[in-house]
C-alpha positions as CSV (number, residue, x, y, z in Angstrom):
1,M,0.0,0.0,0.0
2,R,2.8,2.4,0.9
3,K,4.6,1.6,-2.4
4,A,1.4,2.4,-4.4
5,L,0.9,5.7,-2.5
6,A,4.6,6.6,-3.2
7,L,4.1,5.9,-6.9
8,L,0.9,8.0,-7.1
9,L,2.7,10.9,-5.4
10,L,5.6,10.7,-7.9
11,L,3.2,10.9,-10.8
12,I,1.5,14.0,-9.2
13,V,4.6,16.0,-8.4
14,G,6.6,15.1,-11.5
15,W,10.0,13.7,-12.1
16,N,12.2,15.9,-10.1
17,P,10.8,17.0,-6.7
18,A,14.1,18.7,-5.9
19,T,13.4,21.5,-8.4
20,A,12.6,24.8,-6.8
21,Q,9.2,25.1,-8.4
22,S,6.5,22.6,-7.2
23,L,4.3,21.1,-9.8
24,E,0.5,20.8,-10.0
25,P,-1.3,17.7,-11.4
26,I,-1.8,19.3,-14.8
27,D,1.9,20.0,-15.1
28,S,2.7,16.3,-14.5
29,I,0.0,15.1,-17.0
30,Y,1.6,17.1,-19.9
31,L,5.1,16.5,-18.7
32,N,4.7,12.8,-18.6
33,A,3.3,12.9,-22.2
34,L,6.2,14.9,-23.6
35,P,8.5,12.0,-24.2
36,Q,5.8,10.2,-26.2
37,F,5.2,13.3,-28.3
38,S,9.0,13.4,-29.1
39,K,8.8,9.8,-30.2
40,N,5.7,10.5,-32.3
41,I,7.2,13.3,-34.3
42,M,10.5,11.5,-34.8
43,R,8.4,8.7,-36.4
44,I,6.0,10.7,-38.6
45,T,7.7,13.9,-39.6
46,S,9.5,12.5,-42.7
47,Q,6.2,11.1,-44.1
48,V,4.1,14.1,-43.2
49,W,6.6,16.7,-44.5
50,P,9.7,15.3,-46.2
51,G,12.8,17.3,-45.3
52,M,11.3,19.0,-42.3
53,T,13.7,19.4,-39.3
54,I,12.6,19.4,-35.7
55,G,13.7,22.5,-33.7
56,P,13.5,23.2,-30.0
57,Y,10.1,23.0,-28.4
58,A,8.5,23.9,-25.0
59,I,5.3,23.4,-23.1
60,F,4.3,25.7,-20.3
61,R,1.6,27.0,-18.0
62,I,1.2,30.7,-17.2
63,G,2.4,31.2,-13.6
64,G,3.9,27.7,-13.7
65,P,6.8,25.8,-15.3
66,I,8.2,25.6,-18.8
67,F,9.4,22.2,-19.9
68,L,12.0,22.6,-22.7
69,K,13.2,19.8,-25.1
70,N,15.5,19.5,-28.1
71,H,17.2,22.8,-27.4
72,P,20.8,23.1,-28.5
73,R,21.8,25.6,-25.7
74,P,19.4,25.3,-22.7
75,P,19.7,28.4,-20.5
76,A,22.1,28.2,-17.6
77,D,19.3,28.4,-15.0
78,A,17.4,25.4,-16.6
79,K,17.0,22.3,-14.4
80,L,17.7,19.0,-16.1
81,L,14.9,16.4,-15.7
82,K,14.6,13.0,-17.4
83,N,14.8,12.4,-21.1
84,D,16.8,15.6,-21.8
85,I,13.9,17.8,-20.7
86,Y,14.7,21.0,-18.9
87,Q,12.5,23.0,-16.5
88,L,12.3,26.8,-16.4
89,S,10.0,29.3,-15.0
90,Q,7.3,30.8,-17.2
91,S,7.3,34.1,-15.3
92,E,11.0,34.6,-16.0
93,Y,10.8,34.0,-19.8
94,S,7.3,35.5,-20.4
95,L,6.2,32.8,-22.8
96,L,2.7,33.4,-24.0
97,G,0.3,31.6,-26.3
98,T,0.7,29.1,-29.1
99,S,3.6,30.5,-31.0
100,Q,7.4,30.6,-31.4
101,T,9.8,32.6,-29.3
102,E,13.6,32.8,-29.0
103,I,15.0,31.1,-26.0
104,N,18.7,31.6,-25.5
105,H,19.0,32.7,-29.2
106,S,17.2,29.6,-30.6
107,L,13.7,30.0,-32.1
108,T,11.5,27.7,-30.0
109,A,8.0,26.4,-30.6
110,H,5.7,26.5,-27.6
111,N,2.2,25.9,-26.4
112,N,0.3,26.7,-23.2
113,Y,-1.4,23.6,-21.7
114,G,-3.2,25.8,-19.1
115,Q,-5.7,26.9,-21.7
116,P,-9.2,25.5,-21.2
117,Q,-10.0,24.4,-24.8
118,Y,-8.1,21.2,-25.1
119,T,-10.2,18.0,-25.5
120,S,-7.2,15.7,-25.3
121,I,-3.5,15.6,-25.0
122,N,-3.3,14.8,-28.7
123,Q,-5.0,18.1,-29.6
124,F,-2.5,20.0,-27.5
125,Y,0.5,18.3,-29.0
126,S,-0.9,18.5,-32.6
127,E,-0.8,22.3,-32.1
128,L,2.8,22.2,-30.9
129,F,3.6,20.2,-34.1
130,H,2.0,23.0,-36.0
131,E,4.3,25.5,-34.3
132,L,7.3,23.3,-35.0
133,H,6.6,23.6,-38.7
134,H,6.7,27.4,-38.3
135,V,10.1,27.1,-36.7
136,Y,11.2,25.0,-39.7
137,Q,9.8,27.6,-42.1
138,R,11.6,30.5,-40.3
139,T,15.0,28.9,-39.6
140,V,15.5,26.5,-42.5
141,V,13.1,27.4,-45.4
142,K,13.2,31.2,-45.0
143,T,11.4,31.8,-48.4
144,V,7.9,31.5,-47.0
145,Q,5.9,34.7,-47.3
146,F,4.4,35.4,-43.9
147,D,1.3,37.5,-43.6
148,N,1.3,41.1,-42.5
149,P,-1.1,41.4,-39.5
150,A,-1.7,45.0,-40.2
151,D,-3.4,44.1,-43.5
152,L,-6.0,42.0,-41.5
153,L,-7.0,45.0,-39.5
154,T,-7.9,47.0,-42.5
155,Y,-9.2,44.2,-44.7
156,P,-12.3,45.5,-46.5
157,E,-15.7,44.5,-45.1
158,D,-17.7,44.1,-48.3
159,Y,-20.7,41.7,-48.5
160,R,-20.0,40.8,-52.2
161,N,-16.5,39.6,-51.2
162,D,-17.9,37.7,-48.2
163,A,-20.5,35.9,-50.4
164,A,-17.9,34.8,-53.0
165,R,-15.4,33.8,-50.3
166,Q,-18.0,31.5,-48.7
167,Y,-18.8,30.0,-52.1
168,E,-15.0,29.4,-52.6
169,D,-14.6,27.5,-49.3
170,E,-17.5,25.2,-50.2
171,L,-15.8,24.5,-53.6
172,L,-12.6,23.5,-51.9
173,L,-14.4,20.9,-49.8
174,S,-16.3,19.7,-52.9
175,M,-12.9,19.2,-54.6
176,L,-11.8,17.2,-51.6
177,N,-14.9,15.1,-50.9
178,G,-17.1,15.4,-54.0
179,P,-17.4,13.3,-57.2
180,P,-14.1,13.1,-59.1
181,Q,-15.8,13.9,-62.4
182,Q,-16.8,17.4,-61.0
183,F,-13.3,18.2,-59.8
184,Q,-12.2,20.2,-62.8
185,E,-15.4,22.2,-62.9
186,N,-15.1,23.1,-59.2
187,L,-11.4,23.9,-59.7
188,N,-12.2,26.3,-62.5
189,R,-14.9,28.0,-60.5
190,F,-12.6,28.3,-57.4
191,Y,-10.0,30.0,-59.6
192,S,-12.5,32.3,-61.3
193,S,-14.0,33.3,-57.9
194,R,-10.6,34.4,-56.7
195,L,-10.2,36.6,-59.8
196,F,-13.6,38.0,-59.2
197,R,-12.9,38.9,-55.6
198,Q,-9.7,40.7,-56.5
199,T,-11.8,43.2,-58.4
200,I,-13.7,43.9,-55.2
201,I,-11.0,44.0,-52.5
202,G,-7.9,44.6,-54.6
203,K,-4.7,42.6,-55.1
204,K,-3.2,43.7,-51.7
205,Y,-5.9,42.0,-49.6
206,L,-6.2,38.9,-51.8
207,D,-2.4,38.6,-51.5
208,Y,-2.9,38.8,-47.7
209,E,-5.2,35.8,-47.8
210,K,-2.7,33.9,-50.0
211,S,0.2,34.7,-47.6
212,V,-1.8,33.3,-44.7
213,E,-2.5,30.1,-46.8
214,S,1.2,29.9,-47.7
215,C,2.6,29.9,-44.2
216,E,-0.3,28.6,-42.1
217,G,-1.7,26.1,-44.6
218,P,1.3,23.7,-44.4
219,A,1.5,24.1,-40.6
220,T,-2.2,23.4,-40.2
221,Y,-1.7,20.4,-42.6
222,C,1.0,19.1,-40.2
223,E,-1.4,19.6,-37.2
224,Y,-4.2,17.7,-39.0
225,R,-1.9,14.8,-40.0
226,Y,-0.7,14.5,-36.4
227,M,-4.3,14.3,-35.1
228,K,-5.3,12.0,-37.9
229,I,-2.5,9.5,-37.0
230,F,-2.8,9.6,-33.2
231,A,-6.5,10.3,-32.5
232,S,-8.0,7.2,-30.8
233,T,-11.3,8.3,-29.2
234,L,-14.7,9.3,-30.7
235,Q,-14.3,12.8,-29.1
236,E,-11.0,13.2,-31.0
237,Q,-12.6,12.1,-34.2
238,Q,-15.4,14.6,-33.7
239,Y,-12.8,17.3,-33.0
240,I,-11.0,16.6,-36.3
241,Q,-14.2,17.0,-38.3
242,K,-15.2,20.2,-36.5
243,R,-11.8,21.8,-36.4
244,F,-10.5,21.1,-39.9
245,F,-13.5,20.8,-42.1
246,E,-16.8,22.2,-40.6
247,M,-15.1,25.4,-39.5
248,L,-14.1,26.0,-43.0
249,I,-17.6,26.2,-44.3
250,E,-19.3,27.8,-41.2
251,P,-20.4,31.2,-42.5
252,T,-18.4,34.2,-41.3
253,Y,-18.6,37.8,-42.4
254,G,-16.4,40.8,-42.4
255,R,-13.1,40.2,-40.7
256,D,-14.6,37.7,-38.2
257,G,-12.7,34.4,-38.4
258,L,-11.0,35.5,-41.7
259,R,-7.5,34.4,-40.8
260,N,-8.5,31.2,-39.3
261,K,-10.5,30.3,-42.4
262,R,-7.4,30.8,-44.5
263,L,-5.4,28.4,-42.3
264,L,-8.0,25.8,-43.3
265,S,-8.3,26.7,-47.0
266,G,-4.5,26.4,-47.2
267,M,-4.6,23.0,-45.4
268,V,-7.2,21.7,-47.9
269,Q,-5.0,22.8,-50.8
270,C,-2.2,20.8,-49.2
271,L,-4.4,17.7,-48.9
272,L,-5.4,18.0,-52.6
273,L,-1.8,18.3,-53.7
274,D,-1.1,15.2,-51.5
275,R,-3.6,13.2,-53.5
276,K,-1.9,13.6,-56.9
277,F,1.7,14.8,-56.5
278,K,4.6,13.0,-54.8
279,S,7.1,15.1,-52.9
280,W,5.2,18.2,-53.7
281,Q,6.2,19.7,-50.3
282,S,9.9,20.2,-51.2
283,E,8.9,21.4,-54.7
284,Y,6.5,24.0,-53.2
285,Y,9.2,25.5,-50.9
286,R,11.7,25.6,-53.7
287,S,9.3,27.3,-56.1
288,G,9.1,30.6,-54.2
289,L,5.4,30.8,-55.1
290,S,2.5,31.4,-52.8
291,L,0.8,28.1,-51.9
292,N,-2.2,29.1,-54.0
293,A,-0.1,30.0,-57.0
294,F,1.7,26.7,-56.7
295,F,-1.6,24.9,-56.3
296,F,-2.9,26.5,-59.6
297,S,0.4,25.7,-61.4
298,K,0.0,22.0,-60.6
299,F,-3.7,21.7,-61.3
300,K,-3.9,24.2,-64.2
301,P,-7.5,25.7,-63.8
302,R,-9.2,27.6,-66.5
303,Q,-11.4,30.7,-66.2
304,A,-15.1,29.9,-66.1
305,E,-18.4,31.7,-65.6
306,L,-19.6,31.7,-62.0
307,P,-23.2,30.7,-61.2
308,N,-25.7,33.0,-59.7
309,L,-24.7,33.7,-56.1
310,A,-27.9,35.4,-55.1
311,I,-28.5,33.3,-51.9
312,Y,-24.9,33.9,-50.7
313,L,-25.2,37.7,-51.5
314,S,-28.5,38.0,-49.6
315,K,-27.1,36.5,-46.5
316,A,-23.8,38.4,-46.7
317,N,-25.6,41.7,-47.2
318,F,-27.4,41.2,-43.8
319,F,-24.6,39.7,-41.7
320,T,-21.7,41.8,-42.9
321,A,-23.6,44.9,-41.8
322,I,-24.0,43.4,-38.4
323,E,-20.2,42.8,-38.2
324,K,-19.6,46.4,-39.0
325,E,-22.0,47.5,-36.2
326,K,-20.2,45.2,-33.7
327,H,-17.1,47.5,-33.8
328,G,-18.9,50.3,-32.1
329,I,-20.6,47.9,-29.6
330,N,-17.3,46.4,-28.7
331,L,-15.7,49.8,-28.2
332,K,-18.5,50.9,-25.9
333,S,-18.2,47.7,-23.9
334,F,-14.5,48.3,-23.5
335,N,-15.0,51.8,-22.3
336,N,-17.7,50.9,-19.8
337,Q,-15.9,48.1,-18.0
338,G,-15.1,48.4,-14.3
339,G,-11.9,49.7,-12.7
340,L,-9.7,52.7,-13.2
341,K,-9.1,53.7,-16.8
342,I,-5.4,54.3,-17.5
343,T,-4.0,55.7,-20.8
344,L,-0.2,55.7,-21.4
345,L,0.6,58.4,-23.9
346,F,3.9,57.8,-25.5
347,K,6.3,60.7,-26.4
348,S,7.7,58.5,-29.1
349,P,6.4,55.1,-30.4
350,P,7.5,52.2,-28.2
351,Q,9.0,49.0,-29.4
352,F,6.2,46.8,-30.7
353,R,6.9,43.3,-29.4
354,G,3.9,41.3,-30.2
355,F,0.1,40.9,-30.5
356,D,-2.5,38.3,-31.6
357,P,-3.8,39.3,-35.0
358,M,-6.6,36.8,-34.8
359,H,-8.1,38.5,-31.8
360,A,-7.4,42.2,-32.6
361,E,-10.1,44.4,-34.0
362,A,-9.8,47.7,-35.9
363,V,-12.6,49.9,-34.8
364,N,-11.5,52.5,-37.3
365,D,-8.2,53.5,-39.0
366,S,-6.6,54.7,-35.8
367,L,-8.1,52.6,-32.9
368,V,-7.4,48.9,-32.3
369,L,-8.9,46.7,-29.6
370,H,-6.8,43.7,-28.4
371,T,-8.3,40.8,-26.3
372,T,-5.6,38.2,-26.0
373,L,-2.1,39.5,-26.3
374,L,-0.3,42.8,-26.5
375,K,3.4,43.5,-25.7
376,L,5.1,46.9,-25.9
377,G,8.4,48.3,-24.7
378,K,11.7,46.7,-23.7
379,G,13.9,46.6,-20.7
380,A,12.8,48.7,-17.7
381,N,9.8,50.2,-19.6
382,Y,7.3,47.5,-20.7
383,F,3.6,46.7,-21.1
384,T,2.3,43.2,-21.3
385,A,-1.4,42.1,-21.5
386,A,-2.5,38.5,-21.8
387,N,-6.2,37.6,-22.1
388,E,-7.2,41.1,-21.1
389,R,-8.9,43.8,-23.2
390,T,-6.7,46.8,-24.1
391,A,-6.9,49.5,-26.8
392,T,-4.1,51.1,-28.9
393,L,-4.3,54.4,-30.7
394,I,-2.1,54.1,-33.8
395,E,-0.8,56.4,-36.5
396,G,-0.4,55.1,-40.0
397,S,0.1,51.4,-39.1
398,I,-0.5,49.1,-36.2
399,W,3.2,49.1,-35.4
400,T,3.2,52.9,-34.6
401,V,1.5,53.2,-31.2
402,K,0.6,56.6,-29.9
403,S,-1.1,55.4,-26.7
404,V,-2.4,52.3,-24.9
405,T,-5.4,52.2,-22.7
406,F,-6.3,49.5,-20.1
407,F,-8.3,49.1,-16.9
408,A,-6.8,48.3,-13.5
409,Q,-7.6,48.2,-9.8
410,E,-6.5,51.5,-8.3
411,D,-5.2,50.0,-5.1
412,Q,-2.7,47.9,-7.0
413,I,-1.1,50.8,-8.9
414,S,2.1,52.4,-7.9
415,L,3.1,55.8,-9.1
416,D,6.3,56.3,-7.0
417,N,9.5,57.8,-8.3
418,N,7.9,58.9,-11.6
419,T,7.3,55.3,-12.5
420,I,3.9,53.6,-13.1
421,S,4.0,50.0,-11.9
422,Y,1.1,47.6,-12.0
423,T,1.0,43.8,-11.7
424,G,-2.5,42.5,-12.2
425,Q,-3.7,39.0,-13.0
426,H,-3.4,39.6,-16.7
427,I,-1.5,42.9,-17.1
428,Q,2.0,43.9,-16.1
429,V,3.2,47.4,-16.5
430,N,6.4,49.3,-15.6
431,W,7.1,52.6,-17.3
432,H,8.9,55.8,-16.4
433,Y,6.6,58.8,-16.8
434,T,7.0,62.6,-17.0
435,L,3.4,63.8,-16.4
436,K,0.2,62.4,-15.0
437,T,-3.3,63.8,-14.9
438,K,-6.1,62.2,-12.9
439,T,-9.8,62.6,-13.1
440,D,-12.4,60.7,-11.0
441,N,-12.0,57.4,-12.7
442,S,-9.0,57.7,-15.1
443,Y,-5.3,58.6,-15.4
444,L,-3.7,60.1,-18.5
445,I,0.1,59.4,-18.1
446,T,2.7,60.7,-20.5
447,V,5.6,58.2,-20.7
448,E,8.9,58.2,-22.4
């Protein structure tokens, strides 16, 4: 009985109880699955994406540990655990979200297992495999055209474009799952619809969509293949259908869900290339083309007349207008939230260190709402918000920030020695200021 209890305790606290940071049960669950993930990707990577190399990767929980593996130069303060896994502190390295960050000068894929949306460990690790493909793109391939997040924020909200885009996504799935004899017709219409949409939104914004497909399509394809290979439960199978296929054809309008849809349209183009062309992956990266241009070069579509899209246009005309109205509603909700309203007014634009383009909203040409991630500044002067609403006033582009506004609890704010300091649950601020003005429920603070 004592041996069984000792074994249970070991599983709960993790592999190295001597480390300075104690582990919670969720930490141990994902840590114990990390060696199997390493074995999985060693086994499947060459068949999923020939030539792909595996860079460093990390899993973490906000306020908890980081577990780092396959890193060529682990930081000096890292604690070595079993299986060449190193433990660090998330608070010291400020890892956030599902992305890639340099750790000790090596770009590292990472994912936060503390997020509530995961239905299984396989879902979590499939997303990490997605990020590992981005590390490969950025460090080895280097020719992939990554999307400009600023273009998403100003993407035109036109109901005609939304209607045709919805039609395109349905064509893609018809090419994948429909009768083979209709493939060429669907391909021609898909090609022609893209030409039509360019006349509505312009080449710049259609190129934005193609750039998302080019970088995210292959990474999402890797994520899908991982789930397809390792999913073993009904819940995981249902997740695959929902995440990778149903979400593609669920109607969305305006900028809502735009980038996420292009992840999936890029993935489907990868799956279609898989069906007909061997070793297309290496050829695609060597080509220097966008994924969509490469796709068309291989399948050779012809321009065709589009059918009547009246039903699509009718729905889009109604719902796109609602999306436009939401901008004002969301701004009002932001300004009416509780707490003390604080605006940092920058004398010169701060260093822009990161944001989440999929959860940022341009209310107009100069005001952007952020809901998941915003990082500004460097060194002693910094602003970090994770999973908290903030607003930036911009000039010319999203990268040039004139001010940032957030809400905080007044009793947690320090304004000593001409420095504003605030550490909330989701926001951390430290910035030297030269002037402050206070009203009943707000501060306007001029910072350097």
